[in-house]
C-alpha positions as CSV (number, residue, x, y, z in Angstrom):
1,M,154.2,-14.3,-29.0
2,S,152.0,-15.1,-32.0
3,K,153.4,-15.9,-35.4
4,S,151.9,-12.7,-36.8
5,V,153.6,-10.6,-34.1
6,K,156.9,-12.3,-34.8
7,T,156.6,-11.7,-38.5
8,D,155.8,-8.0,-37.9
9,I,158.9,-7.6,-35.7
10,R,161.0,-9.5,-38.3
11,Q,159.7,-7.3,-41.1
12,Y,160.3,-4.1,-39.1
13,L,163.8,-5.2,-38.3
14,T,164.6,-5.8,-41.9
15,E,163.1,-2.4,-42.9
16,V,165.2,-0.6,-40.3
17,L,168.4,-2.3,-41.5
18,R,167.6,-1.5,-45.2
19,E,166.8,2.1,-44.4
20,A,170.0,2.6,-42.3
21,A,172.2,1.1,-45.1
22,H,171.8,4.3,-47.1
23,L,173.4,6.5,-44.5
24,E,177.1,7.2,-43.7
25,P,178.5,4.8,-41.1
26,E,178.2,7.1,-38.1
27,A,174.7,8.2,-39.0
28,E,173.7,4.6,-39.7
29,M,174.8,3.5,-36.3
30,R,172.9,6.3,-34.6
31,Y,169.8,5.5,-36.7
32,L,170.0,1.8,-35.7
33,E,170.5,2.7,-32.0
34,E,167.3,4.8,-32.1
35,N,165.2,2.5,-34.3
36,L,166.1,-1.2,-33.7
37,P,163.5,-3.2,-31.8
38,S,164.0,-3.6,-28.0
39,G,166.7,-6.1,-27.2
40,C,168.7,-5.3,-30.3
41,R,171.7,-3.1,-30.8
42,P,174.1,-2.3,-33.7
43,L,177.6,-3.8,-33.7
44,A,179.0,-2.6,-37.0
45,P,177.7,-0.6,-40.0
46,S,176.8,-2.0,-43.3
47,D,179.6,-3.7,-45.2
48,S,179.4,-5.5,-48.5
49,S,182.7,-7.3,-48.0
50,Y,181.1,-10.1,-46.0
51,D,177.7,-11.7,-45.3
52,C,176.2,-14.0,-42.7
53,E,178.2,-17.1,-43.7
54,M,181.5,-15.1,-43.6
55,H,180.6,-13.6,-40.3
56,A,179.3,-16.7,-38.5
57,I,181.4,-19.5,-40.1
58,G,184.3,-17.8,-41.8
59,T,183.7,-19.0,-45.3
60,N,181.6,-18.0,-48.2
61,A,180.4,-21.6,-48.7
62,I,176.8,-22.6,-49.3
63,L,175.3,-23.2,-45.9
64,S,173.8,-26.6,-46.9
65,D,177.3,-27.8,-47.7
66,V,178.8,-26.6,-44.4
67,V,176.1,-27.4,-41.8
68,P,176.5,-31.2,-42.0
69,L,180.2,-30.7,-41.0
70,L,179.3,-28.9,-37.8
71,P,178.2,-30.9,-34.8
72,E,174.8,-29.8,-33.3
73,T,174.7,-28.9,-29.6
74,D,171.9,-28.2,-27.1
75,K,174.4,-26.3,-24.8
76,P,175.5,-23.3,-26.9
77,E,178.6,-21.3,-25.8
78,P,179.8,-18.0,-27.1
79,G,181.4,-18.4,-30.5
80,D,179.0,-21.3,-31.6
81,V,177.1,-21.0,-34.8
82,V,173.4,-20.6,-35.0
83,I,171.8,-22.0,-38.2
84,Y,168.3,-20.7,-39.1
85,R,166.2,-23.0,-41.3
86,R,163.1,-22.5,-43.4
87,K,161.3,-25.8,-44.0
88,G,164.4,-27.7,-42.9
89,I,166.8,-26.0,-45.3
90,P,169.6,-23.8,-43.9
91,K,169.0,-20.2,-44.9
92,H,170.9,-18.0,-42.5
93,A,173.8,-18.2,-40.0
94,A,174.7,-16.1,-36.9
95,R,177.3,-16.2,-34.2
96,Y,176.1,-17.0,-30.7
97,I,177.4,-14.4,-28.2
98,G,175.8,-15.7,-25.0
99,D,172.9,-14.9,-22.8
100,G,170.4,-15.8,-25.5
101,K,171.9,-13.3,-28.0
102,V,173.4,-13.6,-31.4
103,A,175.5,-11.4,-33.7
104,Q,173.9,-11.6,-37.1
105,K,174.4,-10.0,-40.5
106,C,171.8,-9.9,-43.3
107,G,173.6,-9.7,-46.6
108,N,175.6,-6.5,-46.9
109,L,173.5,-4.8,-44.1
110,A,174.7,-3.9,-40.6
111,L,176.0,-6.4,-38.1
112,I,173.5,-6.4,-35.1
113,E,173.0,-8.1,-31.8
114,T,169.5,-9.6,-31.4
115,P,167.8,-12.2,-29.2
116,V,168.5,-15.7,-30.8
117,E,164.9,-16.2,-31.7
118,L,164.7,-12.9,-33.7
119,R,166.0,-13.0,-37.2
120,T,165.4,-10.9,-40.2
121,A,162.2,-11.4,-42.3
122,G,162.2,-14.6,-44.4
123,E,165.3,-16.1,-42.7
124,G,163.8,-19.2,-41.2
125,D,161.2,-20.8,-39.0
126,S,163.6,-22.8,-36.7
127,Y,167.2,-22.7,-35.5
128,T,169.9,-25.0,-34.2
129,F,173.2,-24.4,-32.4
130,H,176.4,-25.9,-33.8
131,K,179.9,-26.2,-32.4
132,I,182.7,-24.7,-34.5
133,T,186.4,-24.9,-33.5
134,D,189.5,-23.1,-34.8
135,Y,190.3,-26.4,-36.6
136,D,186.9,-26.4,-38.2
137,R,187.4,-22.9,-39.4
138,A,190.8,-23.7,-40.8
139,Y,189.4,-26.7,-42.6
140,L,186.4,-24.8,-44.0
141,K,188.7,-21.9,-45.1
142,K,190.9,-24.4,-47.0
143,A,187.9,-26.2,-48.5
144,F,185.6,-23.3,-49.3
145,G,187.7,-20.1,-49.2
146,Q,187.7,-17.0,-47.0
147,S,188.3,-13.4,-47.9
148,D,191.3,-11.7,-46.3
149,I,189.0,-8.8,-45.4
150,H,186.9,-11.0,-43.2
151,A,189.8,-12.5,-41.2
152,A,189.8,-9.3,-39.1
153,V,186.1,-9.7,-38.3
154,L,186.6,-13.3,-37.2
155,S,189.4,-12.3,-34.9
156,L,186.9,-10.3,-32.9
157,W,185.3,-13.6,-31.7
């Protein structure tokens, strides 16, 4: 797939998410089911109480502070963190769910399942997988903080 095609799909994905965010939750989920690109599906409606870092890592820390603490792996397992970089700088995080898919959240927009290589527009040109354990999450929560609201979302994984 050429870079321009990837960019077009990423821009389309971002536009669909932004358009859906203005709808009531049930309507938003229906709209996403009907309009997300092939290989993507909605997991949860828009929610401003957490973002990609809170979803994937469990803390609202700055990614560049957290990523060095997480060991990189070339054998990802469900629950591992995917870090997307732009020019080497961490810009986005997602949770690996297996079979080449991630659960990712862009800001306060919907939580969606996508192929690992598909991320929203502007969110990176490369990605790496990182191990994260319950111990890591507890440490990061203590060091960087975690909202109580997001604890329920983390328990899903």
